[in-house]
DRENDO-1510 file (C-alpha; in Angstrom, 1 decimal, always signed):
<recs>
REC; n; res; u; v; w
REC; 1; THR; -12.2; -28.5; -3.3 .
REC; 2; SER; -10.9; -28.5; +0.3 .
REC; 3; GLU; -12.8; -27.3; +3.2 .
REC; 4; PRO; -12.3; -23.7; +4.5 .
REC; 5; TYR; -9.4; -23.6; +6.9 .
REC; 6; SER; -10.1; -23.2; +10.6 .
REC; 7; SER; -7.1; -24.3; +12.6 .
REC; 8; SER; -5.8; -20.8; +13.0 .
REC; 9; HIS; -9.1; -19.1; +13.7 .
REC; 10; PRO; -11.2; -19.0; +16.9 .
REC; 11; SER; -14.2; -21.3; +17.2 .
REC; 12; SER; -17.3; -19.9; +15.5 .
REC; 13; SER; -19.4; -21.1; +18.4 .
REC; 14; SER; -18.3; -18.3; +20.6 .
REC; 15; PRO; -21.1; -15.6; +20.7 .
REC; 16; ALA; -18.6; -12.9; +21.7 .
REC; 17; GLN; -16.9; -13.3; +18.3 .
REC; 18; THR; -20.1; -13.2; +16.2 .
REC; 19; GLN; -21.5; -9.9; +17.3 .
REC; 20; ILE; -20.8; -6.3; +16.1 .
REC; 21; LYS; -20.7; -3.5; +18.6 .
REC; 22; LEU; -21.3; +0.1; +17.4 .
REC; 23; PHE; -20.0; +2.7; +19.7 .
REC; 24; TYR; -21.7; +6.1; +19.5 .
REC; 25; ASP; -19.2; +8.2; +21.5 .
REC; 26; SER; -15.5; +7.9; +20.9 .
REC; 27; GLU; -14.8; +9.5; +24.4 .
REC; 28; PHE; -16.2; +6.4; +26.2 .
REC; 29; SER; -13.9; +3.5; +27.0 .
REC; 30; PHE; -15.2; +0.0; +26.4 .
REC; 31; GLU; -16.0; -0.5; +30.1 .
REC; 32; GLU; -17.9; +2.8; +30.2 .
REC; 33; CYS; -19.8; +1.8; +27.1 .
REC; 34; GLN; -20.9; -1.4; +28.8 .
REC; 35; SER; -22.3; +0.4; +31.8 .
REC; 36; ASP; -23.8; +3.4; +29.9 .
REC; 37; ARG; -25.2; +1.3; +27.1 .
REC; 38; SER; -23.9; +3.8; +24.5 .
REC; 39; TYR; -23.5; +0.9; +22.0 .
REC; 40; VAL; -25.8; -1.6; +20.3 .
REC; 41; GLU; -25.1; -5.2; +19.3 .
REC; 42; LEU; -26.0; -6.5; +15.9 .
REC; 43; ARG; -26.4; -10.2; +15.7 .
REC; 44; GLY; -26.8; -12.3; +12.6 .
REC; 45; HIS; -23.5; -14.0; +11.8 .
REC; 46; THR; -22.6; -17.6; +12.9 .
REC; 47; GLY; -18.9; -17.0; +12.9 .
REC; 48; PRO; -16.3; -14.4; +13.8 .
REC; 49; VAL; -16.7; -11.0; +12.2 .
REC; 50; TYR; -13.6; -10.0; +10.2 .
REC; 51; SER; -14.6; -6.6; +8.7 .
REC; 52; VAL; -17.1; -3.8; +9.1 .
REC; 53; ASP; -17.6; -0.8; +6.9 .
REC; 54; ILE; -20.1; +2.1; +7.6 .
REC; 55; HIS; -21.6; +3.9; +4.6 .
REC; 56; ARG; -20.7; +7.5; +4.2 .
REC; 57; SER; -24.4; +8.4; +4.9 .
REC; 58; GLY; -24.1; +6.9; +8.4 .
REC; 59; LYS; -27.3; +5.0; +7.8 .
REC; 60; HIS; -26.0; +1.6; +6.8 .
REC; 61; ALA; -23.2; -0.8; +7.6 .
REC; 62; LEU; -21.7; -3.9; +6.1 .
REC; 63; SER; -20.1; -6.8; +7.9 .
REC; 64; ALA; -18.1; -9.8; +6.6 .
REC; 65; SER; -17.7; -13.0; +8.5 .
REC; 66; TYR; -15.9; -16.4; +8.7 .
REC; 67; ASP; -19.3; -17.9; +8.1 .
REC; 68; GLY; -19.0; -16.9; +4.4 .
REC; 69; SER; -21.7; -14.3; +4.6 .
REC; 70; ILE; -22.0; -10.5; +4.3 .
REC; 71; ILE; -24.8; -8.6; +6.0 .
REC; 72; LEU; -26.2; -5.2; +5.3 .
REC; 73; TRP; -27.4; -3.4; +8.4 .
REC; 74; ASP; -29.8; -0.6; +8.9 .
REC; 75; LEU; -28.2; +1.7; +11.6 .
REC; 76; ILE; -31.4; +3.5; +12.2 .
REC; 77; THR; -33.4; +0.5; +13.2 .
REC; 78; ASN; -30.4; -1.7; +14.0 .
REC; 79; GLY; -31.9; -4.5; +11.9 .
REC; 80; MET; -30.6; -6.7; +9.1 .
REC; 81; LEU; -31.6; -5.6; +5.6 .
REC; 82; HIS; -29.9; -8.2; +3.4 .
REC; 83; LYS; -27.6; -11.2; +3.8 .
REC; 84; TYR; -25.3; -12.0; +0.9 .
REC; 85; GLU; -23.9; -15.6; +0.6 .
REC; 86; SER; -22.2; -15.8; -2.8 .
REC; 87; HIS; -18.9; -16.7; -1.1 .
REC; 88; THR; -20.7; -19.8; +0.4 .
REC; 89; ARG; -18.6; -21.9; +2.8 .
REC; 90; TRP; -15.5; -19.7; +2.5 .
REC; 91; PRO; -14.5; -16.9; +5.0 .
REC; 92; VAL; -15.1; -13.3; +3.8 .
REC; 93; TYR; -12.2; -11.3; +5.1 .
REC; 94; TYR; -13.0; -7.8; +3.9 .
REC; 95; VAL; -15.9; -5.6; +2.8 .
REC; 96; LYS; -15.9; -2.0; +1.5 .
REC; 97; PHE; -18.6; +0.4; +0.3 .
REC; 98; SER; -18.0; +2.1; -3.1 .
REC; 99; PRO; -17.6; +5.9; -3.1 .
REC; 100; VAL; -20.3; +5.8; -5.9 .
REC; 101; ALA; -23.9; +4.9; -5.4 .
REC; 102; SER; -25.0; +1.7; -3.6 .
REC; 103; TYR; -22.2; -0.7; -4.5 .
REC; 104; PHE; -19.7; -2.6; -2.5 .
REC; 105; CYS; -16.9; -5.1; -2.9 .
REC; 106; SER; -15.8; -8.1; -0.9 .
REC; 107; ALA; -12.6; -10.2; -0.5 .
REC; 108; SER; -12.7; -13.9; +0.3 .
REC; 109; HIS; -10.6; -17.0; +1.1 .
REC; 110; ASP; -12.0; -18.5; -2.1 .
REC; 111; THR; -9.3; -16.5; -4.0 .
REC; 112; THR; -11.9; -14.1; -5.5 .
REC; 113; ALA; -13.2; -10.6; -4.9 .
REC; 114; LYS; -16.7; -9.7; -5.8 .
REC; 115; PHE; -18.6; -6.5; -6.8 .
REC; 116; TRP; -22.1; -6.1; -5.5 .
REC; 117; GLN; -25.1; -3.8; -5.6 .
REC; 118; THR; -26.8; -3.6; -2.2 .
REC; 119; SER; -30.3; -4.3; -3.6 .
REC; 120; ASN; -29.1; -7.6; -5.3 .
REC; 121; ARG; -28.2; -10.7; -3.3 .
REC; 122; GLU; -26.1; -12.1; -6.1 .
REC; 123; ALA; -22.8; -10.5; -7.0 .
REC; 124; LEU; -22.7; -8.4; -10.2 .
REC; 125; ARG; -19.0; -9.2; -10.9 .
REC; 126; MET; -16.5; -11.8; -9.8 .
REC; 127; PHE; -12.8; -10.8; -10.0 .
REC; 128; ALA; -10.8; -14.1; -10.4 .
REC; 129; GLY; -7.1; -14.3; -11.1 .
REC; 130; HIS; -5.3; -14.5; -7.7 .
REC; 131; ASP; -3.6; -17.8; -6.7 .
REC; 132; GLY; -4.3; -17.4; -3.0 .
REC; 133; PRO; -6.9; -16.1; -0.6 .
REC; 134; VAL; -7.9; -12.4; -1.2 .
REC; 135; THR; -7.5; -10.6; +2.1 .
REC; 136; ARG; -8.2; -6.9; +1.1 .
REC; 137; ALA; -10.3; -5.1; -1.4 .
REC; 138; ASP; -10.8; -1.4; -1.9 .
REC; 139; PHE; -12.2; +1.0; -4.4 .
REC; 140; HIS; -10.3; +3.5; -6.5 .
REC; 141; PRO; -11.6; +7.0; -5.6 .
REC; 142; ASN; -13.5; +7.2; -8.9 .
REC; 143; GLY; -15.4; +4.0; -8.2 .
REC; 144; SER; -14.5; +2.5; -11.5 .
REC; 145; TYR; -11.8; +0.1; -10.3 .
REC; 146; VAL; -11.3; -2.3; -7.4 .
REC; 147; ILE; -7.8; -3.0; -6.0 .
REC; 148; THR; -7.3; -6.4; -4.2 .
REC; 149; ALA; -4.5; -7.9; -2.2 .
REC; 150; SER; -3.9; -11.6; -1.9 .
REC; 151; GLU; -1.8; -14.2; -0.1 .
REC; 152; ASP; -0.2; -14.8; -3.5 .
REC; 153; MET; +1.9; -11.7; -2.7 .
REC; 154; SER; +0.3; -9.5; -5.4 .
REC; 155; CYS; -2.2; -6.7; -5.8 .
REC; 156; ARG; -4.5; -6.5; -8.7 .
REC; 157; MET; -6.5; -3.7; -10.2 .
REC; 158; TRP; -9.8; -4.6; -11.7 .
REC; 159; ASP; -12.1; -2.8; -14.1 .
REC; 160; VAL; -15.6; -2.8; -12.5 .
REC; 161; ALA; -17.4; -2.5; -15.8 .
REC; 162; SER; -15.7; -5.4; -17.6 .
REC; 163; GLY; -14.4; -7.5; -14.6 .
REC; 164; ASN; -10.9; -7.6; -16.3 .
REC; 165; CYS; -7.6; -7.2; -14.5 .
REC; 166; VAL; -5.8; -4.1; -15.8 .
REC; 167; ARG; -2.8; -3.9; -13.4 .
REC; 168; VAL; -0.7; -6.4; -11.4 .
REC; 169; ILE; +1.7; -5.4; -8.7 .
REC; 170; SER; +4.0; -8.1; -7.4 .
REC; 171; THR; +5.6; -8.0; -4.0 .
REC; 172; THR; +8.3; -10.0; -2.2 .
REC; 173; ALA; +6.2; -10.9; +0.9 .
REC; 174; HIS; +2.6; -11.4; +2.0 .
REC; 175; ILE; +0.5; -8.2; +2.1 .
REC; 176; SER; -1.1; -7.2; +5.4 .
REC; 177; THR; -3.1; -4.2; +4.2 .
REC; 178; ILE; -3.5; -1.7; +1.3 .
REC; 179; SER; -4.6; +1.9; +0.9 .
REC; 180; ILE; -5.2; +4.1; -2.1 .
REC; 181; SER; -4.3; +7.8; -2.2 .
REC; 182; PRO; -7.3; +10.2; -2.5 .
REC; 183; ASN; -6.0; +11.3; -6.0 .
REC; 184; GLY; -6.0; +7.7; -7.1 .
REC; 185; LYS; -2.4; +7.8; -8.3 .
REC; 186; MET; -0.8; +5.7; -5.6 .
REC; 187; VAL; -1.4; +2.4; -3.8 .
REC; 188; MET; +0.3; +1.6; -0.5 .
REC; 189; CYS; +1.1; -2.1; +0.2 .
REC; 190; ALA; +2.2; -3.0; +3.8 .
REC; 191; LEU; +4.1; -6.2; +3.8 .
REC; 192; ARG; +4.2; -8.7; +6.7 .
REC; 193; SER; +8.0; -8.4; +6.5 .
REC; 194; GLY; +7.5; -4.9; +7.9 .
REC; 195; ASP; +8.2; -2.9; +4.8 .
REC; 196; ILE; +5.7; -0.3; +3.5 .
REC; 197; LEU; +5.8; +0.1; -0.3 .
REC; 198; LEU; +4.2; +3.0; -2.2 .
REC; 199; TYR; +3.5; +2.1; -5.8 .
REC; 200; ASP; +2.6; +4.4; -8.8 .
REC; 201; ILE; -0.5; +2.8; -10.2 .
REC; 202; ALA; +0.1; +3.9; -13.8 .
REC; 203; SER; +3.5; +2.2; -14.0 .
REC; 204; SER; +3.1; -0.4; -11.3 .
REC; 205; LYS; +6.5; +0.6; -10.0 .
REC; 206; ILE; +7.7; +1.3; -6.4 .
REC; 207; VAL; +8.3; +5.0; -5.9 .
REC; 208; ARG; +8.8; +5.1; -2.1 .
REC; 209; GLN; +9.7; +2.5; +0.5 .
REC; 210; TYR; +9.4; +2.8; +4.3 .
REC; 211; GLY; +10.2; +0.6; +7.2 .
REC; 212; THR; +13.6; -0.7; +6.3 .
REC; 213; SER; +16.6; -0.6; +8.7 .
REC; 214; THR; +16.7; +3.2; +8.2 .
REC; 215; ALA; +13.3; +3.7; +9.7 .
REC; 216; ARG; +13.4; +3.3; +13.4 .
REC; 217; LEU; +10.5; +4.2; +15.7 .
REC; 218; THR; +11.2; +7.3; +17.7 .
REC; 219; ASN; +9.4; +6.6; +20.9 .
REC; 220; GLY; +12.4; +7.1; +23.2 .
REC; 221; TYR; +14.4; +4.0; +22.1 .
REC; 222; HIS; +17.9; +4.5; +20.8 .
REC; 223; GLY; +20.9; +2.4; +19.8 .
REC; 224; LYS; +20.6; -1.3; +20.4 .
REC; 225; HIS; +17.1; -0.8; +21.9 .
REC; 226; ALA; +15.7; +0.9; +18.8 .
REC; 227; HIS; +12.9; -1.0; +17.0 .
REC; 228; LYS; +12.8; -1.6; +13.3 .
REC; 229; LEU; +9.4; -1.5; +11.6 .
REC; 230; GLN; +10.0; -5.0; +10.4 .
REC; 231; ASP; +9.6; -6.2; +14.1 .
REC; 232; LYS; +6.0; -5.0; +14.0 .
REC; 233; MET; +3.4; -5.9; +11.4 .
REC; 234; VAL; +1.3; -3.1; +9.9 .
REC; 235; THR; -2.3; -4.0; +10.5 .
REC; 236; CYS; -4.2; -0.9; +9.2 .
REC; 237; SER; -3.5; +2.1; +7.1 .
REC; 238; LEU; -5.2; +5.3; +5.8 .
REC; 239; PHE; -4.2; +8.2; +3.5 .
REC; 240; LEU; -5.1; +11.3; +5.4 .
REC; 241; HIS; -4.6; +13.2; +2.2 .
REC; 242; ASP; -2.3; +12.8; -0.9 .
REC; 243; ASN; +0.8; +13.7; +1.1 .
REC; 244; THR; +0.3; +12.0; +4.4 .
REC; 245; LEU; -0.1; +8.3; +5.1 .
REC; 246; ALA; -1.1; +6.9; +8.6 .
REC; 247; THR; -0.2; +3.3; +9.5 .
REC; 248; GLY; -1.0; +1.3; +12.7 .
REC; 249; ASP; +0.8; -1.9; +13.8 .
REC; 250; THR; +0.5; -4.9; +16.2 .
REC; 251; HIS; +2.3; -3.0; +19.0 .
REC; 252; GLY; -0.1; -0.1; +19.0 .
REC; 253; ASN; +2.2; +2.4; +17.2 .
REC; 254; VAL; +0.4; +4.8; +14.8 .
REC; 255; LEU; +2.9; +6.5; +12.5 .
REC; 256; LEU; +2.4; +9.4; +10.0 .
REC; 257; TRP; +4.5; +9.3; +6.9 .
REC; 258; ASP; +5.4; +12.0; +4.3 .
REC; 259; THR; +4.5; +10.5; +0.8 .
REC; 260; ARG; +5.6; +13.4; -1.3 .
REC; 261; LEU; +8.0; +12.0; -3.9 .
REC; 262; HIS; +10.5; +14.9; -3.7 .
REC; 263; SER; +10.5; +14.9; +0.1 .
REC; 264; LYS; +13.7; +13.8; +2.0 .
REC; 265; LEU; +11.6; +13.0; +5.1 .
REC; 266; HIS; +10.7; +9.5; +4.2 .
REC; 267; SER; +13.4; +7.7; +6.3 .
REC; 268; ARG; +11.6; +8.6; +9.6 .
REC; 269; PRO; +7.9; +9.0; +10.4 .
REC; 270; LEU; +6.7; +12.5; +10.7 .
REC; 271; LYS; +4.8; +11.7; +13.9 .
REC; 272; GLN; +4.2; +8.8; +16.2 .
REC; 273; ILE; +1.2; +8.1; +18.5 .
REC; 274; HIS; +1.1; +5.1; +20.8 .
REC; 275; VAL; -2.1; +3.4; +21.8 .
REC; 276; ALA; -2.6; +0.5; +24.3 .
REC; 277; GLY; -3.2; -2.6; +22.3 .
REC; 278; ARG; -3.2; -3.7; +18.7 .
REC; 279; ALA; -4.2; -1.0; +16.2 .
REC; 280; THR; -6.9; -2.6; +14.0 .
REC; 281; GLU; -8.6; +0.2; +12.1 .
REC; 282; LEU; -7.9; +3.8; +11.2 .
REC; 283; THR; -10.5; +6.4; +10.1 .
REC; 284; CYS; -10.6; +10.1; +9.9 .
REC; 285; ASN; -13.7; +12.4; +10.1 .
REC; 286; LYS; -14.3; +15.6; +8.1 .
REC; 287; ALA; -12.8; +17.7; +10.8 .
REC; 288; GLY; -9.5; +15.9; +10.4 .
REC; 289; LEU; -9.7; +13.9; +13.7 .
REC; 290; LEU; -7.8; +10.6; +13.4 .
REC; 291; MET; -9.6; +7.7; +15.2 .
REC; 292; VAL; -7.9; +4.5; +16.0 .
REC; 293; GLY; -9.6; +1.1; +16.6 .
REC; 294; VAL; -7.8; -1.0; +19.2 .
REC; 295; LEU; -8.0; -4.7; +20.0 .
</recs>
């Protein structure tokens, strides 16, 4: 086998890229957090950290790294609880807690995704079938399935109990991110070409497409100065509920889309928010406040 690729990634020797900062007040800027110490640093990886997920209880977090490891953190003591290294030597790009019990999944450059229990340092299931690095993995809302996205331009749906692939969704370009609707009926695939495709999971067919030449950003640009979504790569996404999808891109645009199949509002975003920098993460609290992570 070949060695893990590294030419397009920062050096793993830089300590600034191997730490996790947890910010406790969203009203602070990064500079204010540095001076007020309203964050903590969690150290344990030896390479850049690609993904972090916080458990719904708020007591634990997972991190995935270029160094091939996943770490479970205690957010009460800020200490390391477990280190998982089943993807040894290969970068782990994504990690996600299950909505059910103490399970999680991971996506790796080794072309596999894995299913874990937090108390076991060895994976319970390995999902193998992609022909390229697996860059995203997420759980179906019922916790019984994992959906993965790969550089092979496909998404796959896996049965957690058996480890079998039960759905394959093929796309025409590399996938930058995926999201699953709260009702579990739709999966959104954002392509690096700029298109956003909404698939019906039961039929594996496209039921809605955003981001073609008909979808121009409405931030004051018109005519020849209008931007197509294909000029900006979607880097993060989140279903706010079954009818509304939020996407963030490399230019700091956060767009809200109507996902109702009978709606005629799909050609333009419902709303646009602009943030300074690259939108890297979207999350929403119980009060409906949309929070944007910016790089």
